[in-house]
Each structure stands twice: as structure tokens, then as C-alpha cells.
N, C-alpha and C positions, 0 to 999 in steps of 0.2 A: 265467609270470605268477602261477600258483598258488604256486610256490616263493617268490616275492617277497612275496605276501600272507601266507604262513605266517611268513616272517621278520619282517615288520612286526608281526604279531600277537605274536610271542614277544618282540620288543624292547620292546613296550609293557607286557607282563606278565612276571611272573617265570617263567623256564623250568622251575624245579624243580616248580612247581605242577602241571605237566602230565606229570610223570614218575611213572608208577605201576609201571613194569616196564622192563627193558632194551629191550623192543620200542619203547617211547616214546623212549628215549634215542637209538636208532638213526635216528629221524626227523630229528634235528638235523643241521645242517651242521657241518663241522669247525671253522668260524669261530665257531660258537655255543658250543662246548664250554668255552672259558675263562670265559665268563659263567656257565655252569652250575657250573663249579668254584667261582667266587666265592660263588654262592648256596648251594652245598652246604656250604662252610666256615661261612658265616653261620648256616645252619640247625643245624649241629652245635654251634657255639659257643652259640647261643641256648638250646638244650635242655640241654646239659651245664652251663651256667653256673648253672642253677637245680636241676637234678635230680642233678648230680654224675655221675662216671663217668670213663672213660679218654679224655682229650682229645688230648694231643700226638700220639699214634701215628696216630689217625684223620685229624687235620689234615694230617699229613705225606704221606699217600697219596691225597689227594683226586683229583689228576690221574691217578694210576695206576688208581684204582678206576673212574673214568669211562672211561679208555682200554680197560681190560680188558673192561668190559661193552659198549663200543662196537664192539670188534673181534670178540670171541668170542660164542658163541651159548649162554649159560647159560639154563636149567640142563642142556641137552643136553651142552655142554662142561662139564667138571668144574673147579671153581675152589675152592682151599683157602687160607685165610688162617692162617698159622702164629701160634700163641698166640691171635689173635683180638682183641687190643687195638685193632687198626687197622681193624676191620671195620664201624665205624659207617656210613661212607659206603656200603658195600656193602649194608647192611641198608636204608638209606633209599631206595636206587635199586631195591630188589627187593621193593617192595610193603609196606614197613613204615614208611613216612614218617608216616602219620596216627597211628600208635600208638608212634612212637619216643619220645614223652615218657613212656612207661611203662617205658623201658629200666631194667633192674635193680630195678624196683619190684615189690612183691608182686603176682602175677598178670599181670605185664607180660612184655615180651620179655627175653631173656637178654642180658647184657653181652658174650657170646661167641657165635660161630656155634654153632648147635644144630640137628641134623638133624630133630628133631621139630617145629621151629618153621617151617621154610621149605624148599621144594624147592631153593632156591638155596644153602642151607647144606649143602654136600656132606660135611662132616666136622666133628664137634665138636672144637673146639680151645680149651682153657683152659690147657693146659700147653704149653711151647714145644717146638720142634724135631721135631714129629711129622709135619709136612705132607709132607716129601719121601717118607717111607716110605708114607704113606697115598696120595699121588697116584700113586706108582709102582705100588702095589697096584691102583689103579683102572685105570691105563694097561695093566697086564699083563692085567687082566680083560677090557678092551676088545679087546685083541689076541686073546685066547682065544675071545672071542665073535665074532670076525671083524668087529668094528666099527672099521674103519681110518680113519674120518673124524673121529672124536671127538678133541677137544683136551683136554689135561690140564695145568692150570696151578697151581703153588703159589707163593705169595708168602711169602718168608722173610726175616727181618731179619738184619743182619750179626752181632748178638749170638746169635741162635738158630742160625744156620748153623755157628757154632763149636762147638756141642754135639756130643757123641759120637754121639748117635742120628742127627743130621743127616748127619754124615760117613758113618755106616753106610749111610744111604739113598743118598748120592751115590756111594759106592763100588759099590753094586749097580747104581744107575741107569746108571753109565758103561759097563757091559758088556751093556746091553740095547739094543734098537733101537726102543723104544716111543716114542710120540708125546707127549713130556712137555717142558714149559717150566718151569724154575725162575726166578722173578724175585727176584733178590737186592736187597732194599731196604736200601741202605747209607746209614745216617744217623749211624753211629758211636756209637749209644746204644741200649740196651734200655730198662730202667727207670733204671738207673744207666749211666754211660758204659761202652762196651764195653771189654773188656780182652783181653790175650793177643797171641800172635804173629800170628794171622790178622788181627787189627785192624791191626797194623803193616803187614802185607802189603797189605791193602786200601787203607790210606793211601798206600802207595807206588804202587799201581796208579792211584789218583786223581791223584797228583802226576806220574805218568809216569816214576817212578824205580824201578819194580819190576824184578826180574831178568827176563831174556829169556823164560824159561819161565813160562807162565801155569798156576797150580795147577789151575784148573778144566779147562783144555784137557788137562792131564796126566791128569785123571780121565776123559778121553774125552768131555767135554761140548762142544758147539758154543757157544763163548763170544762174547758181544757186549757191548760197553760199554767203560768206563762212559759212560752218557748222563744228561742232566739229567732227573730224574724229575718235574720241574714243567713241562716243555715238552710240552704236550699233543700238538701236531702231531708232534713227534719220536717220542713214545711210540706214537702211533697208527700212524705210518709203520713203525716198527720191529716192532711187534707184528703188523701185517699181513704183513710180510715173513716173520717167524718162523713164522707160521701155516702157511706153505707149505714150511717146512724140516722134513724128516723127522728122527726120532731125538731123543735127549735134548739139550736146549738150556739155556743159562743166560744170562739178560739181567741185566746189572749196572747198576742205576740209582742215582743219587745224589739223596737227598732231605734236607729239613730237618724234623726232628721239630718239631711245633708251628707249621708254616708258616701264615702268615696272621694270627697273633696275636702281637704283639710280645713280650709277657711269656713266652709259651709257647716262643718261639724262643730267648729269652735265658736262661730258667731251665727247661731241658728236664726236669730231674729232678723238680722240684716240680710242673710242669704236665703230667706224665704222668697224674696223677689229682689235680687241684688242689682238689677240693671245690667249694663254691659261689664264684662270682666275678662281678664286674661285666662283663657282656658287651660294654659299650662301651669301658671303660678297660682291661679285663683284670685289674684289681686284685682279689686275693682278699679276701673278706670277713673282717674281723678277728674272732677268737673273743672270747667274753665275757671280761671282765677278772677274772672270778671265779677264785679259786685252786682248782685241781682236782687230784685225785690224778694221779700220772704214768702214762704208758703203760708196760705191762710191758716193751715193747721198749726203752724208754729206761732203765728200771731195769736191765735186762740189760746194755745198752751201757755205762752209767756204772759199774756194779759190775765189769764185766770190766776196764775201765781201772784201777779202784782195785786189783783183785786182781793185775793184770799188773805194776803198779808194785811190788808186794810180792813177787811170784814171777816171776823172770826166765824160768822155763821155760814160762810160759803163752803160747800163740799162739791167734789167732782165725782162723777160716776161714768163708767164706760163698760159696755158689754164686750170685753175681750179685745179691745183695740187701743191700748194705751200708747203704743208706738205710732201707729198710723194716724191717730187723732191728736197726738202730742199731749195727751193727758199725762204722759210719762213725766213731764216737767214737774207737775204738781205731786205726782207719786214719789218723785225723788226728793223734792224740797219740803213738802208737807204731807208725808205719807199717811198720817193718822186721819187725814180728811179727804183722801182720794182713794176711790174704790174701783177695782176691776172685778166685776161680778161674773166673769166667764161669758160663754155664748148664751146669753139669757136676756134678750131684749125686753121681753114682757116683764121679767123680774126687775130689770133696771128701771123701767118707767114707774112701776108701782112702788119700788123702793124709794125712788125720788119723791113720789107722792106722799109716802109715809113720813119722810124726813120733813117735807114742807109743812105737814100738819103740826110739827113740833117747833116751828120757827126757824128751821135751817133754810138756807138758800141753795138748793141743788141745781148744779149745772149738769144736765144729763146729756152726755156727748155721744151721739149715735150717727153712723153713716145714714144718709138719706134712704138708701135702698134697704137698710135693715130696720128703720123705723116702721116700715110697712108691716113688719112681723109683730108689732106691738100696738096695732091700731085700736083695738078695743080698750087697752089700758089707757091710751091717750084720751079716749072719749070718756070712758066710765070712771076711771080712777083719778084722772087729772082735771079735764075740762069741766065735767059735770059738777065737780066739787069746787071749781074755781081755785084750784091750788096753784100757787105761783112757782111752778117748775119751769126752769129755763132750758129748753131743748136747743142744743147746738148741733145742727144737722150738717155734718161733713159730707164731702163728695156729692153735693147737690149739682144737678145738671148732668150733661153728658160727660162721662168719665174716661172715654177712650177705649183702650184695648181690652179691658175686662168685659166690655160689651153689655148686652141687654139685661143680664142678671144683676148688673151693678150700676147701671145708669140711674141717677137720682132725679128723674124727671117728673115723678108723680106727686111729689110732696105738697106743692102749692095747691094742687087740685084736691087731694084727699084731705088736706088739713083745712082748707078754706071753708068747707061746709060745716065745720065743728064750731058750735057756739063758744063764746068766752075765750077764744084763742087768738092771740096776736101773731101775725106772720111778717117777718122782716127779712130782707136780703140786702146785705151791704154791697156797695159798688167798689169799695176799696178797703184797705186795712184799717184806716182810721175810723171808718164807719162801723166796722166790726168791733173795734175796741170801745167805741162810744155806746153802741147798743148793749154790749155786755155790761158796761158801767151803769147804764140806765136801768137795766133789768135788775141788777142786784141792789139798787136803791129801794126797790119795793114796787111790785105791781099787784093789781087786784086779781090777776089770774095768770095763766101760763102764756109763754111766748115761745115761738119757734124761730130760730135764727138760722138761715140756710146760707151756706157758702160753698164755693167749688173746690175741687181738688186742684192743687198746684199753686203757682205763684200769683201774687197780687201785682200791683203796678207801681208801688212807691218804695223807694230806697229808704228814705227817712220817715219811717212809719210810727215811731214812738211818740205820738202826740200827747199833749196834756188832755186828760180825759174830760169829756163834756157830755152832758145829758142831752138826749134827743126827745123832742116832744112826740109822744105816741100818735101815729096816724098822720104824720106830716111828710110830704115829699119835698124835693128840692128842684128849683129852677136852675139848670146848669147853663142854659143859653136861650136867649129870646130869639124869636123869628117872626115871620109874618104869614107864611103860606102853609107850612107843614109842621105839625108837632109830632115828635117822636117820644113816646113814653116807654121807659125801660125800667127793669128791676134787676138788681144784682150786678155781678161782675161783667156781664155782657154789655152793660152800658158803656164800658171803656172802649169796646169795639165800635159802638155806635158813635161815640164822641169823635173817634179818629176818622171814621168814614164821612161824617158830616163835613169835616174840614176839607175833604177831598172832592166835595161836590162842586159843580160849576158855580152855584150861587148859594154858598153856605149861609149867608146872612138871612135867607128866607126860611131857614129850618130851625125850629126851636127844639130844645132837648130837655126832658124832665125826668129826673130820677125819682120814681115813685116810692122806693124804699119799702113801704108797707103795702102788701097786697090785701091785708086785712088789719085794721080798718083802712079803707081808702081815704086819701086826702080829697074830699069832695069839693072843698073850696078851690083847690088848685085845679081840679078837673073842670069846674064850671068856667074858670078863667080860660082854660085851654079850649074848650068847646065854643066859647063865645068869641075867641080870637082867631082861630085857624080854620082854613078851608078843609084840610085833610088831617086825620089822626091815624097814627101808626103805633102799634104796640110791639115790643120786642122782649122775649123772655127765653130762657134756656130750659123751660119746663113744658109739659104737654099743653097744647092749645086748648084741649077740652078741660075747662074748669079752672084755668090759670088766670094770669093777669088780664089777658085779652078778654076772657069771658067776664071777668069782674068789671072791666070798663064798659063792655056791651050792656051788662045789667044796669050799670049806673046810667048810661045814656038813655036806656029805655025808661027807667024810672023818672028821669028828669025831662024826658020829652025831646031830647036831641036826636036829630035824624041824619046827621052826617055819617057817611060810610066810614067804618073803622077797619083798617087792614091789620090782621094779626099775624105776626111772625112768631112761631113757636114750634115745638116738636109735634109732628103730625100724629094722627091716630094709628100708630104702628110701632112695633118694637124696632129700635134703631140698632143695626148690627155693630160689630166691633171694627175698630180702626183707630188711628190716632185722633186726638180731640178735634183737630181741624177737619179731618175726613168725616167724622161723625156729625159735625156742624153742617158740612156740605150735604150730607145725606138727609139731614133734617131741614135743610133750606134756611138756616139761620146764620150762614157764614157771611163774611165781609162783602164778598162780590155780589151775592144774591140780594142782600139788603140795599147795598149801594146802588145797584142797577135799578131796583124798584123805586127808590126815592128820587134818583136822578130822572127817571122816566116820568114820575108824577110831577116833579118840578117843571119839566118841559111842557107838560100838559097845562100848567098854570099860566103859561105865556099868553 
């Protein structure tokens, strides 16, 4: 009778209202779970429609999320979400429902699983393909600790599992006997559609036309599937069974990214992170009709097509980000010379190196935060051999709400110490076009071109292409007392704030452009002319432009104090771009106040 009363109570009220932890979830009957799934989808759509964030991935795993927390005993059992784009439902069911509207906002919860945020977030995952290695490490630790009852589950997408690191984890997992379950969430898309031979294989598995041998069984994993990932009863039944199967296991489920929102199902690329939209109709809100400067990504994409039509040796490469990086323009216009290699940054870099040995001109387009994953390849396969690979590093600097897993602040520091490598950062769209043009004319070695996420500053940006002399900076404004040396897009902020100083005529501004090689002739002029030198960059202070200027001053015997504005030696949290700049101390007001104070001291 009591069970009936509870059921009636829940049927009259929303189930999600009563779920504060997985313990509450387990009080529901199996028949109630589909209703909870509907409410969870509505909740995610309601919040993301106004706050923005990653939508499609989380909608696609609503049933899986409920089933995992219904069957397993988190946080005792370990659960890792690969990348974490799909973890919104997990966060909502594990005590963060009431604060979910702070997702990705300053001071709010992270858009990705984060160990310091919740005991239910077993591993921080902002980059893909790490979950299998991490969950295997946890499972091996449990075995060494003689905890043989603990379950270890990793949810991995079909795009992520094709990555080299994921295969390394599977290769090791298959020769262990640890209690681990890999859930392969197969929806045929990551951010852009999945690519490669493994995608074709999984397609054949779903169609029942795969070859007799199963690739996962050949890796010594107990394989089950494929099953419908939106059938809650089937999921719960299979997970309950697998909970009692020893050793490494893989459950293959089929889901639809964006499930439950028509537009998100039909346009899965756009609705991965659609921005603000109407939660009822699903229609995205139209942007202002005001003409705005282009995004740096689009300037890169259109310029690459323009150059590729003039130079048949040019090829484009991206590791699974053709839409975000705008390499999609070349893939649409010249598809035979543009390559999406999947989530495989190491492969992308060495593929480019191989192409360069044969006379091609590879533009290897990688987000700054993801180039970190191919550091050895940049050193060993490219720079050591002086191969003229052109690295176009998108999302350099502080990127905003994706937070510390995605901030591209380390690139200048970790690249500057590599011999044979040129490093350039354009201040505007025309500079980006010109350095791309210069690079494809032919260099003796590799170059890294770093540019930020978002819009530039120039409406009429399609300039006639001009070559840039390697290692030269630009004098933007002469002064008498203070010299401000900048690199990259942040120079536009500095140019604006100088004009708002009490005595702007006393402040000089120099766009260094190259952090390697430095324009030493320009720097000698600066140090011999000005009383104070200030450097401004949107990368880490340690090892960046400021460090390079300090090294130069020491070598040349200049003793003037140098003030460095850059990202401090800490991971900057998430917030919008302005907020992250404020946290890092490189915002307009902070720099303006310092320069004005220094000017006043010059009286």
C-alpha cells in the first residue's frame, strides 16, 4: 500500500524535484524512470537555452545516466565521463540540481566533471580519450587495495574511443582481470561527425554486416551489444547483469545526440553548443543585424581556401574540429586536400610532418589547448627535422566559459623553448592573413601562428596579401616615457586604453608580433628611448613574451625594470572572457590604472 501511495505522490508531482542524490533515484520503480528521463531532458533544455553550454551530448545520454546511477553505487563505485560534454545529467542527479543554472558562470559549477566540485566527479575530463586509462588506473588500485567489490565504469563516445590514447588504454585493459566496464556511447558524432575506419566498422556492427571477428573481443574484452541506449529497461537489465560479470567488459549502446529536441537531433553539429535558444520551439535566437568583425577562425578558414587556390601544394589538417576551426570551408571547397583525422592530435602533427617531407605545405590547425597533447611530435617529428609545418593555433589565450581545461595560455611558453620554431601572434585579421601568406611562400622550418577565440576588430578585413619579414615587430605609436610591448589580439585593448590616459603622447606602443625570433633592433631602440617598459600578453607570465624580453634585457645589459602583465602561475577558472581577464589581471582597468600611475610618477 505504501508503495502505491508513493507512486501516486510522484505521478502528481515532478519526480526530478525529489532527486537530490542517486540514493533518491534508487527509490523509484523501473516504470517511473522514463518519466524521470523526460523531466531531466526538459530541465537540461530549460537551463541551457538561457545560460548556454553543451546541449546535444547531454541530451543523448539521459537514459544511460539514469541507468548507471540506478544500478551502480556512486560514489563508492567509480564513474568517469570521457570529455565530459555529456555529464550535465550526471551533475543534476548528484546534488547540483539547484545550482545547475550557474553552470559555466563565474563562481558557478564547471561545464566539465571536476574532482574538487563533487565526490561524484571521479576524474576531471575536459580533453577526450582519457577515461579508459584513468578508470583502469582506479580499477588496478582497487585490486591492489584488495577491494574486489568496487565497480569501475567509463563512458566513452565513438569519436573518443578512436583516439590513440583510448586504444592504448584498451590494449592494456584487455590483459588485466580488473573489474571494469567501458560503455561505448555510439552516436556517430563527436562535435563534428565521426570519421575513420573504426566509424565504418561500428556502422557495420550496427547494421549486422561486420566481419565475424569483433574488434573488442579480439582485445580480450567481454563485449555486449549493440543495444538501444534510449531503452531504460534494457539498459538497467544489461547493466545489472554486467555488474556480476568479472573482468574487463564493453557495452556498446546506440544513442542519438540531441535526443528529445527536434532541432538538436536534426542539426547535431550546431546544437552541440547552440548558444541561447527558444526552449519551446528549439529555434536559436538570431544575432543582431549589426555588421561585426569576423571571427579569427573564419578569417583563417576563408584565407586558407584563397591561398590553396593559388598554391596547389597547400593541404589542411585538423584533429576533429573542422567546424570550430573553420577548416570546414576548405573541406567543402577543396575536399581532396583537407583532412579531418579524428581526435588524434599526435597523428595530425606527424601526418603534417610526413606531408612536408614530400613538398606539400601543410596547415595543421589545432586548438592551442590540444596542441599540448602532441608536444613530443612538435619537437621530434617537426622542429628537430626543420620541417616547414604551419601550425595554426586556434583558441589561444583565455577562452572563457570552457575554463582551465581549454584556456590556451601555455603555448608561447612551451613552444618558445623549441629550437627551429617561429612563433607569431597577429593583432588583427589582416596580420593573420599576411602571416599565412608569408608562411606558404616557403620557410626553412616550422611556424606556430596563435590567435584567439572570437571576433577580430576590422570590418573590411580582406586586404591584399603582403609578406611579413620574419622576426620584425611594428611601432604603432611613439612616446617618450613609457613603452608598452604587446603581442596578439590583446594589443587592441592596449591601444584603446592608451588613448584614454591623461597624457597618451608620453606612451609608446609596439606590436612585437613574433615572440620568437624577437625583433632585437626594435627592442634596442625601445630600451634606449624609454624610462619604463611594460609587456602585455594573454599567455602565462612564466616563459612567455615578458620572459623573453627579460632574457633579452639581461643579455644586452639593460637594467631598466620591466613590468610583465600576463596570466599568473595558476589555473584560471571559468567565466566569460572579460571575467577571466580580470581574474588574470590583464583586463583594461588593471593595465590602465598601472600605466596611469606610472605616468604620474614620471612627473
